[in-house]
C-alpha positions as CSV (number, residue, x, y, z in Angstrom):
1,M,115.6,123.2,120.4
2,R,116.5,125.7,123.1
3,D,120.2,126.1,122.8
4,E,120.7,129.5,121.1
5,K,124.3,128.7,120.1
6,I,123.0,125.7,118.1
7,I,120.1,127.7,116.7
8,F,122.3,130.4,115.4
9,E,124.8,127.9,114.0
10,L,122.0,126.2,112.1
11,L,120.5,129.5,110.9
12,H,123.9,130.7,109.6
13,H,125.4,127.5,108.2
14,G,122.8,124.6,108.3
15,E,122.1,122.6,105.2
16,I,118.9,123.7,103.5
17,V,116.1,121.2,103.5
18,L,113.2,121.9,101.0
19,S,111.5,118.5,101.2
20,P,107.7,118.7,101.4
21,D,107.5,117.0,104.8
22,V,109.7,119.7,106.3
23,A,109.2,122.8,104.2
24,K,106.2,124.8,103.1
25,A,105.5,127.8,100.9
26,F,102.7,129.8,102.3
27,G,100.2,131.3,99.8
28,Q,99.1,134.9,100.0
29,D,95.9,133.9,101.7
30,Q,98.1,132.5,104.6
31,S,100.9,135.1,104.5
32,I,100.8,138.3,102.5
33,T,104.5,138.6,102.9
34,Q,104.9,135.3,101.2
35,I,107.2,133.6,103.7
36,R,108.6,130.2,103.2
37,R,109.2,127.7,105.9
38,I,112.4,125.7,105.3
39,G,114.5,123.1,107.2
40,L,118.0,123.6,108.4
41,R,120.1,120.7,109.6
42,N,123.6,119.5,110.4
43,E,124.9,116.0,111.5
44,Q,123.1,116.2,114.8
45,Y,120.2,118.6,114.7
46,Q,117.4,119.9,112.5
47,I,115.2,123.0,113.0
48,R,112.8,124.9,110.8
49,A,113.0,128.6,110.0
50,A,110.9,131.3,108.1
51,F,112.7,132.7,105.0
52,R,111.7,136.1,103.9
53,D,113.1,137.8,100.8
54,K,110.4,140.2,99.6
55,A,110.9,143.9,99.5
56,I,108.2,146.4,98.6
57,R,109.7,149.9,98.6
58,R,106.7,152.1,99.1
59,I,103.2,151.5,100.5
60,K,100.8,154.4,101.2
61,E,98.0,154.0,103.7
62,V,96.1,157.1,104.8
63,D,98.9,159.5,106.0
64,I,101.5,156.8,106.7
65,T,104.1,155.7,104.1
66,F,106.0,152.6,104.8
67,S,108.0,149.8,103.2
68,D,107.5,146.1,103.5
69,N,111.0,144.6,103.6
70,Y,112.5,141.3,104.7
71,Y,115.5,143.0,106.4
72,H,113.2,144.9,108.7
73,E,112.7,141.6,110.6
74,L,116.4,141.4,111.3
75,A,116.6,145.1,112.3
76,A,113.8,144.6,114.7
77,Y,115.5,141.5,116.2
78,I,118.8,143.3,116.6
79,I,117.2,146.3,118.3
80,S,115.1,144.1,120.7
81,D,118.2,142.1,121.6
82,Y,120.2,145.3,122.3
83,L,117.4,146.3,124.6
84,G,117.6,143.0,126.4
85,L,114.1,141.9,125.2
86,N,113.8,138.2,124.4
87,I,110.6,138.8,122.4
88,I,111.6,138.0,118.8
89,P,112.8,134.6,117.7
90,P,116.5,134.4,116.7
91,T,116.9,136.0,113.2
92,V,119.8,136.3,110.8
93,M,120.6,137.5,107.3
94,R,121.6,134.7,104.9
95,E,121.9,134.0,101.1
96,I,120.5,130.6,100.1
97,R,120.0,128.8,96.8
98,I,116.3,129.0,96.3
99,S,114.1,130.2,93.5
100,S,112.1,133.5,93.7
101,S,109.0,131.6,94.7
102,G,108.0,128.2,95.9
103,L,110.4,125.5,97.3
104,N,112.7,124.9,94.4
105,Y,116.5,124.9,94.5
106,S,118.2,127.5,92.4
107,K,121.8,127.8,91.3
108,D,121.6,131.5,92.2
109,L,121.7,132.8,95.7
110,R,118.9,134.9,97.1
111,Q,119.3,137.1,100.1
112,G,116.7,137.1,102.8
113,T,116.2,136.7,106.6
114,L,115.9,133.4,108.4
115,Q,114.0,133.4,111.6
116,F,113.8,130.4,114.0
117,W,110.4,128.7,113.7
118,V,108.8,128.3,117.1
119,E,107.4,124.8,117.0
120,N,104.2,124.0,119.1
121,S,103.0,127.5,119.0
122,T,99.6,129.1,118.2
123,V,98.7,132.7,117.2
124,L,97.1,134.8,119.9
125,F,94.1,135.4,117.7
126,D,93.1,131.8,118.1
127,H,93.0,132.3,121.8
128,M,90.6,135.2,121.4
129,D,88.3,133.8,118.6
130,T,88.0,130.2,119.7
131,D,87.8,128.2,122.9
132,L,91.6,127.7,123.0
133,V,92.7,128.5,126.5
134,Y,95.8,130.6,127.1
135,P,98.2,128.2,129.0
136,G,99.9,130.6,131.4
137,N,99.3,133.5,133.8
138,V,96.8,136.0,132.2
139,D,98.5,138.9,134.0
140,H,101.8,137.9,132.4
141,K,100.1,137.6,129.0
142,N,98.8,141.2,129.3
143,S,102.1,142.5,130.4
144,Q,103.9,140.9,127.5
145,I,101.5,142.3,125.0
146,K,101.9,145.8,126.5
147,E,105.7,145.5,126.4
148,I,105.6,144.5,122.8
149,K,103.4,147.5,122.0
150,V,106.0,149.8,123.6
151,F,108.8,148.1,121.5
152,D,106.6,148.7,118.4
153,C,106.5,152.4,119.3
154,I,110.3,152.5,119.1
155,I,110.6,150.7,115.8
156,G,107.6,152.3,114.2
157,N,105.6,149.1,113.6
158,V,102.2,149.9,112.2
159,D,101.2,146.3,111.7
160,R,100.8,144.7,115.1
161,H,97.8,142.5,115.6
162,A,96.8,139.2,117.3
163,G,97.8,137.3,114.2
164,N,101.5,138.0,114.5
165,L,101.9,137.3,118.2
166,L,102.8,133.6,118.9
167,V,101.8,131.8,122.1
168,D,104.5,129.4,122.9
169,G,103.1,126.0,123.9
170,N,106.4,124.7,125.2
171,P,107.1,124.6,128.9
172,R,110.1,126.8,129.5
173,F,112.4,127.4,132.5
174,E,111.5,126.4,136.0
175,A,109.7,129.4,137.6
176,T,109.5,129.4,141.4
177,D,106.5,131.1,143.0
178,S,106.6,131.9,146.7
179,M,103.2,130.3,147.1
180,T,103.8,127.2,145.1
181,K,106.5,124.7,144.2
182,S,108.8,125.1,141.2
183,A,106.8,124.7,137.9
184,P,107.5,125.2,134.2
185,Y,106.8,128.6,132.8
186,L,104.0,128.6,130.3
187,G,102.6,131.2,127.9
188,K,105.7,132.9,126.5
189,I,104.6,135.3,123.7
190,W,106.8,135.9,120.7
191,A,106.5,138.9,118.3
192,I,106.9,138.1,114.6
193,D,106.3,139.8,111.3
194,H,108.1,143.2,111.5
195,S,108.4,143.7,107.7
196,R,106.2,146.8,108.0
197,A,108.1,148.5,110.8
198,F,110.2,151.6,110.5
199,Y,107.5,153.7,108.9
200,R,108.3,157.0,107.1
201,G,105.3,159.1,108.2
202,Q,105.6,162.1,110.5
203,I,105.9,161.2,114.2
204,R,103.2,163.7,115.2
205,S,101.4,162.6,118.4
206,F,102.1,158.8,118.4
207,E,98.5,158.0,117.4
208,Y,99.6,154.6,116.1
209,C,101.4,154.0,119.4
210,R,99.0,155.3,122.1
211,L,101.6,155.7,124.7
212,S,99.2,157.4,127.1
213,K,97.6,154.0,127.7
214,L,100.9,152.4,128.6
215,K,101.9,153.2,132.1
216,K,102.5,151.2,135.3
217,G,103.6,147.6,134.5
218,A,103.7,148.2,130.8
219,I,107.4,147.4,130.5
220,S,109.8,145.3,132.5
221,L,112.5,146.6,134.8
222,Q,115.0,145.0,132.4
223,F,113.6,147.1,129.5
224,A,113.7,150.3,131.6
225,Q,117.2,149.8,132.7
226,S,118.4,148.9,129.2
227,M,116.9,152.2,127.9
228,K,119.3,154.1,130.1
229,L,122.2,152.6,128.1
230,W,120.7,153.4,124.7
231,D,123.2,154.7,122.1
232,I,121.9,155.1,118.5
233,E,125.5,154.9,117.2
234,K,125.9,151.6,118.9
235,V,122.6,150.4,117.4
236,E,123.8,151.4,113.9
237,Y,127.0,149.5,114.5
238,L,125.1,146.4,115.6
239,L,122.8,146.6,112.6
240,L,125.9,146.7,110.3
241,Q,127.6,143.9,112.1
242,G,124.4,141.9,112.0
243,G,124.3,141.8,108.2
244,L,122.4,144.9,107.1
245,S,124.1,147.0,104.4
246,A,124.7,150.7,104.9
247,E,121.9,151.4,102.4
248,Q,119.5,149.2,104.3
249,I,120.4,150.9,107.5
250,E,119.8,154.3,106.0
251,S,116.4,153.2,104.7
252,I,115.1,152.5,108.2
253,R,116.1,156.0,109.2
254,P,118.1,155.8,112.5
255,A,117.3,159.4,113.2
256,S,113.6,158.6,113.3
257,I,114.3,155.6,115.5
258,E,116.2,157.8,117.9
259,L,113.3,160.4,118.0
260,R,110.7,157.7,118.7
261,F,113.0,156.1,121.3
262,R,113.4,159.4,123.2
263,K,109.7,159.9,123.3
264,V,109.1,156.5,124.7
265,Q,111.9,156.9,127.3
266,Q,110.7,160.3,128.4
267,H,107.1,159.0,128.7
268,F,108.2,156.3,131.2
269,I,110.5,158.6,133.1
270,D,107.6,161.0,133.6
271,T,104.9,158.5,134.4
272,Q,107.1,156.7,136.9
273,R,108.0,160.0,138.6
274,E,104.3,161.0,138.7
275,S,103.3,157.7,140.2
276,G,105.6,158.1,143.2
277,L,106.6,154.4,143.0
278,S,110.1,153.0,142.9
279,E,111.3,151.4,139.7
280,K,110.8,147.9,141.2
281,E,107.2,148.8,142.0
282,F,106.4,150.6,138.8
283,Y,107.9,148.2,136.2
284,S,106.9,144.5,135.7
285,S,109.2,141.6,136.5
286,G,109.8,140.6,132.9
287,I,110.1,137.0,134.0
288,W,109.0,135.9,130.5
289,H,112.3,137.0,129.1
290,R,114.0,133.9,130.6
291,V,112.8,131.3,128.1
292,Y,115.7,128.8,127.7
């Protein structure tokens, strides 16, 4: 499924399918956030989606305090979409009739996030720890990972690793190279699992972000241009319109997001100016954002 209109229609209104051949409840050894994969269907189509409904208010690790909340996934998606970054699979807030654990129906509604399940994908870790070959352009792979790291700097994500980056095995749009004929784009990378984003620790020197290592080619021209239009009040409005409550928005601390964003933005303004390169020369193409 590639049609976003159909995907969002199913995420918001599709009939829930919990049959064992479609759905799966992941144990803690497979997913510490206890996600559940369910089916969504209408008269014509069926997709699968990850349902998250867990909320842990306070986790302390060293000098960082953060929450592990299902609605962080939606907040991350909305912010990435606002920045023009097609890096997180479509995500919505929805109440469904499902028990507190497992794959049983319930008469009571549970609120959680539903995120489109990218079929035919592998985790990046498997490409590092096995003989599994990355299917696309390696330079594009590295650029995508760097751009996701920069996005993590903005949302304060302290839990990025190769296990929550998906390598899309599906051939995407037709990418034309000046040296070759038109060919399907391979190796799109999706970022998932943002439940531990929006940390509450002091910003300090961005040691969890390492901005100093992210310079030329670390973000796309599309990302850089979108940052020029950033408005935190617009972001808060979109979060509210997207389904987050006022209390949930307050808990992710928009003021902290704004501070982190401004640090990231200034970093790239300064490094581009110091490089002496034009924007087109300094930033990557971002060709991977065209996935449908």
